[in-house]
C-alpha positions as CSV (number, residue, x, y, z in Angstrom):
1,M,0.0,0.0,0.0
2,K,2.8,2.4,0.9
3,K,4.3,1.8,-2.6
4,I,1.0,2.7,-4.3
5,V,0.6,5.9,-2.3
6,T,4.2,6.9,-3.1
7,L,3.6,6.3,-6.8
8,L,0.4,8.3,-6.7
9,T,2.2,11.2,-5.0
10,A,5.0,11.1,-7.5
11,A,2.6,11.0,-10.4
12,W,0.8,14.1,-9.2
13,V,4.1,16.0,-8.6
14,A,5.3,15.0,-12.1
15,S,2.0,15.9,-13.8
16,G,3.9,18.4,-16.0
17,A,5.1,15.3,-17.8
18,F,1.7,15.1,-19.4
19,A,2.1,18.5,-21.1
20,Q,1.7,18.6,-24.8
21,T,3.2,21.0,-27.3
22,F,2.3,22.1,-30.8
23,S,4.8,24.0,-32.9
24,T,4.6,25.2,-36.5
25,N,6.7,27.3,-38.8
26,I,5.0,28.6,-41.9
27,T,6.8,30.2,-44.8
28,V,4.9,32.8,-46.6
29,N,7.3,35.0,-48.6
30,S,4.6,37.4,-49.8
31,A,4.5,41.2,-49.9
32,I,1.9,42.8,-47.7
33,P,-0.2,45.0,-50.0
34,D,0.7,48.6,-49.5
35,N,-2.0,50.9,-48.1
36,N,-4.6,48.1,-48.6
37,P,-7.0,47.0,-45.8
38,N,-7.4,43.6,-47.5
39,G,-4.0,42.8,-46.2
40,L,-2.4,39.3,-46.2
41,A,-4.0,36.3,-44.4
42,S,-2.6,32.9,-43.5
43,A,-4.2,30.0,-41.5
44,F,-3.2,26.7,-39.9
45,N,-5.0,24.0,-38.0
46,V,-4.3,22.5,-34.6
47,S,-5.7,19.1,-33.6
48,G,-5.1,16.3,-31.0
49,L,-4.0,18.5,-28.1
50,A,-5.6,17.6,-24.7
51,G,-6.4,20.2,-22.1
52,P,-6.5,24.0,-22.1
53,I,-3.7,26.2,-23.4
54,T,-1.2,27.0,-20.7
55,S,1.4,28.9,-22.7
56,L,1.6,30.4,-26.2
57,S,4.2,32.4,-28.2
58,M,4.4,33.6,-31.8
59,S,7.3,34.8,-33.9
60,L,7.1,37.1,-36.9
61,N,9.8,37.6,-39.6
62,I,8.9,40.7,-41.7
63,T,11.4,42.6,-43.8
64,G,11.3,46.1,-45.3
65,G,8.6,48.6,-45.1
66,Y,7.7,50.8,-42.2
67,N,6.7,49.3,-38.9
68,G,4.3,52.1,-38.1
69,D,2.2,51.2,-41.1
70,L,1.4,47.6,-39.9
71,F,-1.7,46.2,-38.2
72,A,-1.7,42.4,-37.4
73,Y,-3.9,40.1,-35.3
74,L,-4.0,36.4,-34.4
75,T,-7.3,34.5,-34.1
76,G,-7.9,31.0,-32.6
77,P,-10.7,28.8,-31.4
78,G,-11.0,30.7,-28.1
79,G,-9.2,34.0,-28.4
80,Y,-8.2,37.1,-30.3
81,A,-5.0,39.1,-30.0
82,V,-4.0,42.4,-31.7
83,L,-0.3,41.8,-32.3
84,L,0.6,45.1,-34.0
85,N,-1.5,48.2,-34.3
86,R,0.6,50.9,-36.0
87,A,3.5,50.7,-33.6
88,G,4.6,54.0,-32.3
89,V,1.5,56.0,-33.4
90,S,0.6,58.5,-30.8
91,G,-0.6,62.1,-30.4
92,S,3.0,63.3,-30.9
93,N,3.9,60.8,-33.6
94,P,1.1,60.3,-36.1
95,N,3.2,58.1,-38.4
96,G,4.6,55.6,-35.9
97,Y,8.1,54.0,-35.9
98,S,10.1,53.9,-39.1
99,N,12.1,50.8,-38.4
100,T,12.1,48.3,-41.4
101,G,10.7,45.0,-40.3
102,L,10.5,42.6,-37.3
103,A,12.4,39.4,-36.4
104,M,10.9,39.0,-32.9
105,T,8.7,36.9,-30.7
106,F,5.4,37.8,-29.0
107,I,5.1,36.4,-25.5
108,V,2.6,36.5,-22.7
109,G,3.5,39.3,-20.3
110,G,6.0,40.9,-22.5
111,A,6.7,44.7,-22.8
112,D,4.2,46.6,-25.0
113,I,5.5,46.5,-28.6
114,H,3.4,49.6,-29.4
115,T,5.9,51.8,-27.5
116,Y,9.1,49.8,-28.1
117,G,10.9,53.0,-29.3
118,A,10.4,54.7,-25.9
119,G,12.9,52.4,-24.2
120,G,15.8,50.1,-25.0
121,F,15.4,48.0,-28.1
122,S,17.6,46.2,-30.6
123,V,17.6,45.8,-34.4
124,N,19.6,43.4,-36.5
125,G,21.6,44.2,-39.6
126,L,18.4,44.4,-41.7
127,G,16.9,47.0,-39.4
128,Q,14.4,44.5,-38.0
129,L,13.2,44.8,-34.5
130,T,14.4,41.8,-32.4
131,G,13.7,40.4,-29.0
132,N,10.6,39.3,-27.0
133,W,7.6,41.6,-26.8
134,G,4.1,41.6,-25.6
135,A,1.2,42.1,-28.1
136,D,0.0,45.6,-28.8
137,G,-3.5,44.7,-27.6
138,R,-5.1,48.0,-28.7
139,N,-8.4,46.8,-30.2
140,V,-9.2,49.9,-32.2
141,S,-9.2,50.7,-35.9
142,P,-5.6,51.1,-37.3
143,L,-6.9,54.3,-38.9
144,S,-7.6,55.9,-35.5
145,T,-6.0,59.2,-34.6
146,G,-2.9,59.3,-32.5
147,A,-4.9,60.7,-29.6
148,T,-7.2,57.6,-29.7
149,F,-4.2,55.3,-29.5
150,D,-3.0,57.3,-26.4
151,L,-6.3,56.7,-24.7
152,T,-6.9,53.1,-25.6
153,G,-6.0,50.3,-23.2
154,R,-4.5,46.9,-24.1
155,T,-7.5,44.6,-24.1
156,A,-6.7,42.1,-26.9
157,L,-3.5,40.3,-25.6
158,L,-2.1,36.8,-26.0
159,E,-3.5,36.2,-22.5
160,S,-6.9,35.8,-24.1
161,F,-5.9,32.4,-25.4
162,I,-4.7,31.0,-22.0
163,G,-7.2,28.5,-20.6
164,G,-8.9,28.1,-24.0
165,N,-9.3,25.3,-26.5
166,P,-6.2,24.9,-28.7
167,N,-7.8,22.7,-31.3
168,G,-9.3,24.2,-34.5
169,T,-8.4,26.8,-37.1
170,W,-6.0,29.6,-36.3
171,G,-5.4,32.6,-38.5
172,L,-2.9,35.5,-38.9
173,F,-3.8,38.7,-40.6
174,I,-1.4,41.5,-41.5
175,G,-2.3,44.8,-43.2
176,D,-0.5,47.9,-44.3
177,Y,-2.4,51.1,-43.5
178,A,-0.3,53.9,-45.0
179,N,1.1,54.7,-48.4
180,G,4.7,54.5,-49.5
181,D,6.6,51.5,-48.1
182,I,6.2,47.7,-48.7
183,S,6.8,45.1,-46.1
184,T,7.2,41.4,-46.8
185,L,6.1,38.6,-44.5
186,L,8.8,36.0,-44.9
187,S,7.5,33.5,-42.2
188,Y,5.8,33.1,-38.9
189,S,5.9,30.5,-36.2
190,V,3.5,29.5,-33.3
191,N,4.2,27.5,-30.2
192,I,1.3,26.2,-28.0
193,S,1.5,24.2,-24.8
194,T,-1.4,22.5,-23.0
195,V,-1.8,20.4,-19.9
196,P,-4.7,17.8,-19.6
197,E,-7.3,18.6,-16.9
198,P,-6.5,17.1,-13.5
199,G,-9.3,14.6,-13.9
200,A,-7.7,13.1,-17.0
201,V,-4.4,12.8,-15.2
202,A,-6.1,11.2,-12.2
203,L,-7.6,8.5,-14.3
204,L,-4.2,7.6,-15.7
205,V,-2.6,7.6,-12.3
206,F,-5.4,5.6,-10.5
207,G,-5.5,3.2,-13.5
208,G,-1.8,2.5,-13.1
209,C,-2.1,2.2,-9.3
210,G,-5.0,-0.2,-9.7
211,L,-2.9,-2.4,-12.0
212,L,0.0,-2.3,-9.5
213,S,-2.4,-3.3,-6.7
214,V,-3.7,-6.3,-8.7
215,R,-0.2,-7.5,-9.5
216,G,0.8,-7.2,-5.9
217,W,-2.3,-9.2,-4.8
218,R,-1.4,-11.9,-7.3
219,R,2.2,-12.1,-5.9
220,R,0.7,-12.8,-2.5
221,D,-1.3,-15.8,-3.7
């Protein structure tokens, strides 16, 4: 009996071993139509993951253009996040940041990418913004005034996906909302982790312990 209790305790402590991960890297290599709200869209499917989403990150590789022109969002079965919304646009900067592209990763809890130019940031040799950043989250029209951006809170973050269903169709949209510069979406990647509900883990654990108990009883025969 002591052995069964020990195994049960160990199984619960090690429940992270049941975590599942989905990763995809999608090559697009397409120009984002300049000053065109139809933008560029891409989709992918997730299936077979058990349990709710516990972590999620997304990377973008965009070259050229003008970062302050771009509006991008991610949709999924249970969430919506505004990744970019005219980075840098404000009452004092109606055009946004002029850096040419992004080679960075959006993470839960990261620093606001909309104001990346207000603090320390790094760019690579192509002028792309690098590092880990939080989604913009400003769920307003990309054609809003700078003053509107100043007053808008971050309500559409990657956090909206946490605890939701990972399985189904996901989509990325990127649009360019100002004239004069063309950005190219080279690729993007998404990483999703889930952990099965405790009840599902318990069934596996108790099933294993029951099997051990039967075997132990047989050995005593």
